[in-house]
Every structure is written in structure tokens, then in C-alpha cells.
C-alpha positions in Angstrom: 19.8 -16.8 53.4 22.8 -17.8 55.5 23.4 -21.3 56.4 25.4 -22.3 59.5 27.2 -25.5 60.2 26.6 -27.7 63.2 30.2 -29.2 62.9 32.8 -27.2 61.0 34.6 -29.5 58.5 37.3 -29.1 56.1 35.8 -28.8 52.6 32.6 -27.4 53.9 30.2 -26.5 51.1 28.5 -23.7 53.0 30.2 -20.9 50.9 29.2 -22.8 47.7 25.5 -22.8 48.6 24.6 -19.7 46.8 25.8 -21.4 43.6 24.2 -24.7 44.4 20.7 -23.5 45.4 19.5 -23.0 41.8 20.4 -26.6 41.1 18.4 -27.8 44.1 15.1 -26.4 42.7 15.2 -29.0 39.9 15.8 -31.7 42.4 12.4 -31.2 44.1 10.6 -34.5 44.3 13.6 -36.5 43.5 16.5 -38.3 45.4 19.6 -36.9 46.9 22.8 -38.8 47.5 25.6 -37.2 49.5 28.6 -39.5 50.0 30.6 -36.8 51.9 28.1 -35.4 54.5 30.6 -33.3 56.5 28.8 -30.5 58.1 25.5 -31.5 56.5 24.9 -28.0 55.1 23.8 -29.3 51.7 21.5 -31.8 53.2 19.9 -29.2 55.4 19.4 -26.9 52.5 17.7 -29.6 50.4 15.4 -30.6 53.3 14.5 -26.9 53.8 13.5 -26.7 50.0 11.8 -30.0 50.0 11.1 -31.7 53.4 9.9 -34.8 51.6 13.0 -35.4 49.7 14.5 -38.9 50.0 18.1 -38.4 51.1 20.7 -41.1 51.3 23.9 -39.7 53.0 27.2 -40.9 54.5 30.7 -40.0 55.5 33.8 -42.0 55.9 34.3 -40.4 59.4 32.6 -42.8 61.5 32.3 -40.6 64.5 30.7 -37.9 62.4 28.3 -40.5 60.8 27.3 -41.7 64.3 26.7 -38.2 65.6 24.2 -37.6 62.7 22.5 -41.0 63.3 22.1 -40.3 67.0 20.9 -36.8 66.3 18.2 -38.0 63.9 17.2 -41.3 65.6 17.9 -40.8 69.2 17.4 -37.0 69.5 15.9 -36.9 73.0 18.7 -39.2 74.4 21.3 -37.1 72.7 20.0 -33.9 73.9 19.8 -35.3 77.5 23.5 -36.4 77.3 24.5 -33.0 76.1 22.5 -31.3 78.8 24.0 -33.6 81.5 27.4 -33.4 80.3 29.7 -32.0 83.0 30.8 -28.5 82.2 33.7 -27.1 84.1 36.8 -24.8 83.4 39.1 -27.5 84.7 37.7 -30.4 82.7 40.3 -30.1 80.0 43.1 -30.3 82.6 41.5 -33.4 84.2 41.2 -35.0 80.8 44.8 -34.3 80.1 46.2 -35.5 83.3 44.1 -38.8 83.1 42.2 -38.0 86.5 38.8 -37.4 84.8 36.2 -40.1 85.0 33.1 -39.8 83.1 30.1 -39.8 85.4 27.8 -40.8 82.5 29.5 -44.3 82.1 
């Protein structure tokens, strides 16, 4: 099974999953604590194996942590924001020049 990351992060554990999977089997029905959530690939694998597992996760990157909080707790609002986000080939140049104003705010 191949696992893909939502957000690529330095130190990503995706390539190590093949070695970690056997350890997860013994964790079924227990708690999982991940202080460096990063891309979330280990969390997704544990939840795939045991959807009822209690997981406590965090990351020192507050923007990344907030993304996951919003993804899990405000999924519909996040999807709506992404779907309504302006997509245009010149948006980078507008942001760089300071001419861009966000229509969502």
C-alpha cells in the first residue's frame, strides 16, 4: 500500500511506513501520540488500521496545526474556501506586486 502526503514536509515518515506498519498492529485499541504531525502520514495509517484509535497529535508549526484543526473540525467551511479561492495565472504576480486584494476578506 502506498501512502501519499497532503502536505509535503521535511522529515516526512512516508518512506518509513513499510517498517512502521508492523508496529502499528500491536497498537490496536491503544493511544497514539504524535508530537511532530508534519504531513500526517503516520496518523492516517494508524486511523486506517484502527479507526477508533485515540490519537493526540501536534506540531510546532502553528499554520500546519491550524490547517489540520480546520480540516477535521470545519471541513465544509475549509472545502468551501478552497473551492471559492481565486485561481488565475497572474495571481502570483499580483501578490508579488502588492496589487492583489483577497475577495474572501
